[in-house]
C-alpha positions as CSV (number, residue, x, y, z in Angstrom):
1,M,-3.8,-34.9,-18.3
2,N,-3.4,-37.5,-15.6
3,N,-4.1,-41.0,-16.6
4,P,-6.5,-42.6,-14.1
5,L,-5.4,-46.1,-15.2
6,A,-1.7,-45.3,-14.5
7,A,-2.6,-43.9,-11.1
8,D,-4.5,-47.1,-10.2
9,T,-1.6,-49.2,-11.4
10,K,0.8,-47.3,-9.1
11,T,-1.5,-47.6,-6.2
12,D,-2.3,-51.3,-6.6
13,G,1.3,-52.4,-7.2
14,P,2.8,-51.8,-3.8
15,A,-0.5,-52.9,-2.1
16,S,-0.3,-56.2,-4.0
17,V,3.3,-56.7,-3.0
18,R,2.5,-56.0,0.6
19,A,-0.4,-58.4,0.5
20,T,1.9,-61.1,-1.1
21,K,4.5,-60.5,1.6
22,A,1.9,-60.6,4.3
23,G,0.5,-63.9,3.0
24,A,4.0,-65.3,2.8
25,M,4.7,-64.3,6.4
26,S,1.4,-65.8,7.5
27,D,2.3,-69.1,5.8
28,W,5.7,-69.1,7.4
29,F,4.3,-68.5,10.8
30,A,1.7,-71.3,10.2
31,R,4.5,-73.7,9.2
32,Q,6.6,-72.6,12.2
33,R,3.7,-73.3,14.6
34,L,3.1,-76.6,12.9
35,W,6.8,-77.6,13.2
36,E,6.9,-76.5,16.9
37,G,3.7,-78.4,17.5
38,L,5.4,-81.5,16.1
39,V,8.9,-81.3,17.6
40,G,8.4,-79.0,20.5
41,Q,9.2,-75.3,21.1
42,A,12.8,-74.4,20.8
43,P,14.5,-72.6,23.8
44,A,14.3,-68.9,23.6
45,G,17.6,-67.4,22.5
46,I,20.9,-69.3,22.1
47,V,21.5,-72.3,24.3
48,P,24.4,-71.4,26.7
49,L,27.7,-73.0,26.1
50,R,27.7,-74.7,29.6
51,V,24.3,-76.2,28.8
52,R,25.6,-77.5,25.4
53,A,28.7,-78.9,27.1
54,A,26.5,-80.7,29.7
55,L,24.3,-82.2,26.9
56,E,27.4,-83.3,24.9
57,H,28.8,-85.0,28.1
58,E,25.5,-86.9,28.4
59,Q,25.6,-87.8,24.7
60,R,29.1,-89.2,25.1
61,K,28.0,-91.3,28.1
62,G,25.0,-92.5,26.0
63,E,27.3,-93.5,23.1
64,I,29.4,-95.5,25.5
65,L,26.3,-97.3,26.8
66,I,25.1,-97.9,23.2
67,G,28.5,-99.5,22.4
68,W,28.4,-101.9,25.4
69,V,24.8,-102.9,24.7
70,Q,25.8,-103.7,21.1
71,A,28.8,-105.7,22.4
72,V,26.3,-107.8,24.3
73,I,24.2,-108.2,21.2
74,L,27.3,-109.2,19.2
75,L,28.2,-111.8,21.8
76,T,24.6,-113.1,21.7
77,W,24.9,-113.5,17.9
78,A,28.2,-115.3,18.2
79,V,26.8,-117.8,20.7
80,L,23.6,-118.4,18.7
81,Y,25.7,-119.0,15.6
82,A,28.0,-121.4,17.4
83,V,25.2,-123.6,18.7
84,S,22.8,-123.4,15.8
85,P,22.6,-126.3,13.2
86,K,24.2,-125.7,9.8
87,A,23.4,-127.3,6.5
88,F,26.8,-126.8,4.9
89,T,29.8,-129.0,5.6
90,G,33.4,-128.4,6.3
91,E,34.1,-128.3,2.6
92,V,32.6,-124.8,2.3
93,S,35.5,-122.5,1.7
94,F,33.9,-119.3,3.0
95,Q,31.5,-118.9,5.9
96,P,30.3,-115.2,6.0
97,V,29.1,-115.0,9.6
98,P,32.4,-115.6,11.4
99,W,34.1,-113.0,9.2
100,T,31.3,-110.5,9.5
101,L,31.2,-110.9,13.3
102,S,34.9,-110.6,13.6
103,I,35.1,-107.5,11.5
104,Y,32.2,-105.9,13.3
105,A,33.7,-106.8,16.7
106,G,36.9,-104.9,15.7
107,F,35.0,-101.9,14.5
108,L,32.8,-101.9,17.6
109,G,35.8,-102.0,19.9
110,L,37.3,-99.1,18.1
111,R,34.1,-97.1,18.4
112,I,33.8,-97.8,22.1
113,W,37.4,-96.8,22.7
114,L,36.9,-93.5,20.8
115,A,33.7,-92.8,22.7
116,H,35.5,-93.3,26.0
117,I,38.2,-90.8,25.1
118,G,35.7,-88.4,23.5
119,R,37.2,-88.6,20.0
120,L,34.2,-90.1,18.1
121,S,33.6,-87.8,15.2
122,N,30.2,-87.3,13.5
123,W,31.3,-89.0,10.2
124,L,32.7,-92.0,12.0
125,L,29.5,-92.2,14.1
126,S,27.4,-92.2,11.0
127,A,29.6,-94.9,9.4
128,S,29.3,-97.0,12.6
129,I,25.5,-96.8,12.5
130,V,25.5,-98.0,8.9
131,A,28.0,-100.7,10.0
132,D,25.7,-101.9,12.7
133,I,22.8,-102.3,10.3
134,A,25.1,-103.8,7.6
135,A,26.4,-106.5,10.1
136,L,22.8,-107.4,10.9
137,M,21.8,-107.6,7.3
138,V,24.8,-109.8,6.4
139,L,23.9,-112.1,9.3
140,I,20.3,-112.4,8.1
141,W,21.5,-112.9,4.5
142,S,23.7,-115.8,5.6
143,F,20.8,-117.8,6.9
144,H,20.0,-119.2,3.4
145,I,23.5,-120.5,3.1
146,Q,23.6,-121.8,6.7
147,Y,20.4,-123.8,6.2
148,G,20.8,-124.7,2.5
149,Q,17.7,-122.8,1.4
150,P,16.9,-120.3,-1.4
151,P,17.7,-116.6,-0.7
152,A,14.0,-115.8,-0.1
153,F,14.3,-118.0,3.0
154,Y,16.1,-115.3,5.0
155,L,13.2,-112.8,4.5
156,K,11.2,-114.7,7.2
157,A,14.0,-114.5,9.8
158,P,12.8,-113.0,13.1
159,T,16.4,-111.6,13.4
160,L,15.1,-108.5,11.6
161,L,13.6,-107.4,14.9
162,Y,17.1,-106.5,16.0
163,V,17.0,-103.5,13.6
164,F,14.4,-101.9,16.0
165,I,16.9,-102.5,18.9
166,F,19.6,-100.7,17.0
167,I,17.3,-97.8,16.1
168,S,16.0,-97.5,19.6
169,L,19.5,-97.5,21.1
170,R,20.1,-94.3,19.1
171,T,17.7,-92.4,21.3
172,L,20.4,-92.5,24.0
173,R,22.3,-89.8,22.0
174,F,19.4,-87.3,22.4
175,E,19.7,-86.4,18.7
176,A,17.1,-87.2,16.0
177,R,19.5,-87.4,13.1
178,W,21.2,-90.6,14.3
179,I,17.8,-92.3,14.6
180,I,16.9,-91.2,11.1
181,I,20.3,-92.6,9.8
182,A,19.7,-95.9,11.6
183,G,16.1,-96.1,10.3
184,A,17.1,-95.2,6.7
185,A,19.9,-97.8,6.8
186,G,17.6,-100.4,8.1
187,A,14.9,-99.7,5.5
188,L,17.4,-99.6,2.6
189,G,19.1,-102.7,3.9
190,W,15.9,-104.7,3.9
191,L,15.0,-103.4,0.5
192,F,18.4,-104.6,-0.8
193,L,17.9,-108.1,0.7
194,L,14.4,-108.2,-0.8
195,A,15.8,-107.2,-4.2
196,T,18.5,-109.8,-3.9
197,A,16.0,-112.6,-3.1
198,I,13.8,-111.6,-6.0
199,Y,16.8,-111.4,-8.4
200,A,18.2,-114.8,-7.3
201,A,14.9,-116.5,-8.3
202,R,14.5,-114.3,-11.5
203,G,11.2,-113.0,-10.1
204,E,9.6,-116.5,-10.2
205,N,9.1,-116.7,-6.4
206,I,6.7,-113.7,-6.0
207,T,3.2,-114.6,-4.8
208,R,0.0,-113.0,-3.7
209,D,-1.1,-116.0,-1.6
210,Y,-0.4,-115.4,2.1
211,I,-0.6,-119.2,2.9
212,E,1.9,-120.0,0.2
213,Y,4.1,-117.2,1.4
214,M,4.1,-118.5,5.0
215,T,4.7,-122.2,4.0
216,S,7.3,-121.8,1.2
217,S,10.2,-119.6,0.1
218,S,7.9,-117.4,-2.0
219,V,8.0,-113.6,-1.6
220,L,4.9,-111.6,-0.7
221,L,5.8,-108.1,-1.7
222,G,3.2,-106.5,0.5
223,A,4.5,-108.2,3.6
224,E,8.1,-107.1,2.9
225,I,7.0,-103.5,2.1
226,D,5.1,-103.5,5.4
227,K,8.4,-104.3,7.2
228,V,10.1,-101.4,5.5
229,I,7.2,-99.0,6.3
230,S,7.3,-100.2,9.9
231,I,11.0,-99.5,10.2
232,A,10.4,-96.0,8.7
233,I,7.5,-95.2,10.9
234,V,9.2,-96.3,14.1
235,S,12.3,-94.3,13.2
236,L,10.2,-91.2,12.5
237,V,8.2,-91.5,15.7
238,L,11.3,-92.0,17.8
239,A,13.1,-89.1,16.1
240,V,10.2,-86.8,16.8
241,A,10.0,-88.0,20.4
242,V,13.7,-87.5,20.9
243,Q,13.6,-84.1,19.3
244,R,10.7,-83.0,21.6
245,A,12.5,-84.5,24.6
246,R,15.8,-82.7,23.7
247,R,14.1,-79.4,23.4
248,L,12.3,-79.9,26.7
249,M,15.6,-81.0,28.2
250,E,17.4,-77.9,26.8
251,R,14.7,-75.6,28.3
252,A,14.9,-77.5,31.6
253,A,18.7,-77.3,31.6
254,I,18.6,-73.6,30.9
255,D,16.1,-73.1,33.7
256,H,18.2,-75.2,36.0
257,A,21.3,-73.2,35.1
258,A,19.5,-70.0,35.5
259,A,18.2,-71.1,39.0
260,A,21.8,-72.1,40.0
261,E,23.1,-68.7,38.8
262,L,20.2,-66.9,40.4
263,S,21.2,-68.4,43.8
264,R,24.5,-66.7,43.4
265,F,22.9,-63.3,43.0
266,V,20.1,-63.5,45.5
267,A,19.5,-65.3,48.8
268,S,19.3,-69.0,48.3
269,G,15.9,-69.2,50.0
270,V,14.6,-66.5,47.6
271,A,16.0,-68.3,44.6
272,E,14.3,-71.5,45.8
273,T,11.0,-69.7,46.3
274,I,11.3,-68.2,42.8
275,S,12.3,-71.5,41.0
276,T,9.7,-73.6,42.8
277,A,6.8,-71.3,42.6
278,D,3.6,-72.9,41.2
279,R,2.5,-69.6,39.7
280,A,4.2,-66.6,38.3
281,I,5.3,-64.3,41.2
282,Q,3.5,-61.0,41.2
283,P,4.4,-57.7,42.9
284,G,2.6,-57.3,46.2
285,Q,2.9,-60.9,47.3
286,A,4.1,-60.9,51.0
287,E,3.9,-62.7,54.3
288,M,4.7,-61.9,57.9
289,R,7.7,-63.7,59.5
290,V,9.6,-63.5,62.7
291,V,13.3,-63.3,61.8
292,A,16.7,-62.1,62.9
293,A,18.5,-59.4,60.8
294,L,22.3,-59.1,60.9
295,F,24.5,-56.3,59.6
296,V,28.3,-56.4,59.2
297,D,30.3,-53.4,58.1
298,M,34.0,-52.4,57.7
299,R,34.8,-49.2,59.5
300,G,36.5,-46.4,57.6
301,F,36.1,-48.2,54.3
302,T,35.1,-45.0,52.5
303,A,38.4,-43.4,53.5
304,L,40.2,-46.5,52.1
305,T,38.6,-46.0,48.7
306,R,40.5,-42.7,48.4
307,E,43.8,-44.2,49.6
308,L,44.1,-47.7,48.0
309,P,44.4,-48.5,44.3
310,P,41.2,-50.1,42.9
311,A,42.8,-53.5,42.6
312,D,44.0,-53.6,46.2
313,L,40.6,-52.3,47.4
314,M,38.7,-55.0,45.6
315,L,41.1,-57.6,46.9
316,L,40.6,-56.4,50.4
317,L,36.8,-56.4,50.0
318,G,36.9,-59.9,48.4
319,E,38.9,-61.4,51.3
320,Y,36.5,-59.9,53.8
321,Q,33.4,-61.2,52.1
322,K,34.9,-64.6,51.5
323,R,35.3,-64.9,55.3
324,V,31.9,-63.7,56.3
325,V,29.6,-65.3,53.7
326,P,30.4,-69.0,54.4
327,I,29.9,-68.4,58.2
328,V,26.4,-66.9,57.6
329,Q,25.5,-69.7,55.2
330,R,26.8,-72.4,57.5
331,H,24.5,-71.4,60.3
332,G,21.4,-71.2,58.1
333,G,21.5,-67.5,57.3
334,Q,20.9,-65.9,53.9
335,I,22.9,-63.1,52.3
336,D,20.2,-60.6,51.4
337,K,22.4,-57.8,50.0
338,F,26.0,-56.6,49.7
339,L,25.9,-52.9,50.6
340,G,29.3,-51.9,49.3
341,D,31.5,-53.0,52.3
342,G,28.4,-53.8,54.3
343,I,26.7,-57.2,54.4
344,F,23.0,-57.7,55.2
345,A,21.9,-61.2,56.2
346,T,18.8,-62.7,57.6
347,F,17.9,-65.8,59.5
348,G,14.4,-67.3,59.2
349,T,13.3,-65.6,55.9
350,G,13.7,-68.1,53.1
351,R,12.9,-71.0,55.3
352,S,11.0,-70.8,58.6
353,S,13.3,-71.6,61.5
354,S,12.7,-72.1,65.3
355,T,16.4,-71.3,66.0
356,F,16.8,-68.1,64.0
357,A,18.0,-66.0,67.0
358,I,20.5,-68.5,68.3
359,D,21.8,-69.0,64.8
360,A,22.3,-65.3,64.3
361,L,24.2,-64.8,67.6
362,I,26.4,-67.9,67.0
363,T,27.1,-66.4,63.6
364,V,28.1,-63.1,65.2
365,D,30.5,-64.9,67.6
366,E,32.2,-66.8,64.7
367,I,32.4,-63.7,62.4
368,V,34.1,-61.7,65.2
369,R,36.6,-64.4,65.8
370,E,37.4,-64.9,62.1
371,L,37.6,-61.2,61.2
372,T,39.7,-60.4,64.3
373,S,42.2,-63.0,63.3
374,W,42.2,-61.9,59.7
375,I,42.7,-58.2,60.6
376,G,45.5,-59.0,63.0
377,G,47.2,-61.1,60.4
378,R,47.1,-58.3,57.8
379,R,48.4,-55.8,60.3
380,S,51.3,-58.0,61.3
381,R,52.3,-58.2,57.7
382,G,52.2,-54.5,57.3
383,M,49.0,-54.5,55.2
384,V,46.1,-52.2,55.3
385,A,43.3,-53.4,57.6
386,T,40.2,-51.8,59.3
387,D,38.0,-52.8,62.1
388,V,34.5,-54.2,61.7
389,S,31.2,-53.7,63.4
390,V,28.4,-56.3,63.7
391,A,24.8,-56.0,65.0
392,V,21.7,-58.2,65.3
393,A,18.1,-57.5,66.0
394,S,15.0,-59.7,65.7
395,G,11.2,-59.3,65.3
396,E,8.3,-59.5,62.9
397,V,9.0,-58.4,59.4
398,L,7.1,-58.2,56.1
399,F,8.8,-60.5,53.6
400,G,7.5,-60.0,50.1
401,V,7.9,-58.8,46.5
402,V,8.1,-55.2,45.3
403,G,8.4,-53.7,41.9
404,D,6.4,-54.1,38.7
405,D,6.1,-56.8,36.0
406,T,9.4,-55.8,34.4
407,R,11.6,-55.7,37.6
408,L,10.8,-57.5,40.8
409,E,12.7,-57.8,44.0
410,Y,12.2,-59.7,47.3
411,T,12.6,-57.4,50.2
412,I,12.3,-57.4,54.0
413,I,10.5,-54.5,55.7
414,G,10.2,-54.1,59.4
415,D,11.6,-52.7,62.7
416,A,14.0,-55.6,63.1
417,V,15.9,-54.6,59.9
418,N,15.9,-50.9,60.8
419,I,17.1,-51.5,64.4
420,A,19.8,-53.9,63.3
421,A,21.2,-51.3,60.8
422,K,21.1,-48.6,63.4
423,L,22.7,-50.8,66.1
424,E,25.6,-51.5,63.7
425,K,26.2,-47.7,63.4
426,H,25.8,-47.4,67.2
427,T,28.7,-49.8,67.9
428,R,31.0,-46.9,67.4
429,A,29.3,-44.8,70.0
430,E,29.5,-47.8,72.5
431,R,33.1,-48.4,71.4
432,V,32.4,-52.1,70.9
433,T,32.5,-54.5,67.9
434,A,29.1,-56.3,68.2
435,L,25.7,-55.4,69.7
436,T,22.2,-56.8,69.9
437,D,19.1,-55.7,71.8
438,V,18.1,-57.5,75.1
439,S,15.0,-59.0,73.6
440,T,16.9,-60.7,70.8
441,Y,19.5,-61.9,73.4
442,E,16.9,-63.4,75.7
443,L,15.1,-65.1,72.7
444,A,18.4,-66.7,71.8
445,I,18.9,-67.9,75.4
446,Q,15.5,-69.5,75.2
447,Q,16.5,-71.2,72.0
448,G,19.6,-72.6,73.6
449,Y,22.3,-70.0,73.1
450,R,25.2,-70.0,75.6
451,S,27.6,-67.1,75.4
452,T,31.3,-67.7,76.1
453,I,31.6,-64.4,77.8
454,E,29.7,-62.6,80.6
455,P,27.0,-60.5,79.0
456,D,27.6,-56.8,79.2
457,I,24.1,-55.3,79.4
458,R,23.8,-51.5,78.8
459,L,20.4,-50.2,79.8
460,A,18.3,-47.4,78.2
461,R,20.8,-46.5,75.5
462,Q,19.7,-43.8,73.1
463,V,20.4,-45.1,69.5
464,A,20.3,-42.5,66.7
465,G,17.2,-42.9,64.6
466,V,15.3,-44.8,67.3
467,A,12.7,-42.9,69.2
468,N,12.8,-44.8,72.5
469,P,15.9,-45.9,74.5
470,I,16.9,-49.6,74.0
471,D,18.5,-52.0,76.4
472,L,21.6,-53.4,74.6
473,V,23.9,-56.4,75.1
474,V,27.5,-56.3,74.0
475,L,28.4,-59.4,72.1
476,A,32.0,-58.5,71.4
477,S,34.1,-55.6,72.8
């Protein structure tokens, strides 16, 4: 017979375990949200090496700045000690301040030098932070000797405020741990001085009277604990602020690096539009613009793919693109796409331009000169080379975003793009290197274009893929 109790036990056991795990996960997520609310949201994924290297470079510069600021503080201490009155006479065999400042100066000089050459290790940096605070505490401790007073005298020294300077300087490293170390060293250092003062008087100098505390060498424990608490709170607040700032800086650095890399893969104007958009870009966003479209192509490249080794083919393609791209960019154009051996560029898309037509035609002139020289040089050295063809057309186009939420792309749609692509193919029929239509040529003339050759106008040419005949202008034979 089945035991109902046993059945219930089997059922409840796994459910109880699942409930416990679910509760643990819920608690973990709650703590995670609380932590991120405190120190900021961490960057998604792993911080790229180049971003970490940039942050480390800034940290190294920050450490150098910290060192020189502390050198100024050290010099200030030395001057103040030299000019301040002293109760002891020349018979005193040991004066702690000159020794402390001298040792600290040597240690600080070593740290600045190591920071300059990028060899300051984490353990040495930790030790140097403790040394900063130790030098300050020794300086404060020496006041009762310098002025001939009981040890509790130094507890009222305003020099303690320097500990907040040392702690705040650590923010220049963009890492919370150094602030925590400085704060902990400052709090423990002051507790040590407090214990020393109480021990020296065998505890007989403790008071609860604030007036007596202010007018004598008595110790008010509450006042000294307040100083320790203040050091701890300031350190924690600065540590949290720096951690939040670092995470924000990491995310900003990643976004900046992504935007910089984005501009290498898409047109610079498109990258700028994406990176500076106030709202998330959605598919279907578009606007009408009047632009010039330019196509450059290597003739017979498909045949070369069957003849040349892949390495030689890619080298040829790379040399060709390295000559065309800078010319386009120099004249305000944007590389929209690499179409194998073809290059599609636009003028007036990313940024509105009143000279897009003249810019496009000047670009054609320079591309033809550059590639003609390059092709001739390769042929003279017995290397494989092929002719090129170039074409430009202008007109109103639709510049916008297509795709869905998972994959977006800026694209240009319009007759100007289609005609430019077809004119590039038509250069073979006309047996010329570069073509444009008459309307684009006249627009460029209006914008200030002056051709170096007599224009060769060919009227009513039938271009494949275009319904009506087009009047053409030969830009290069």
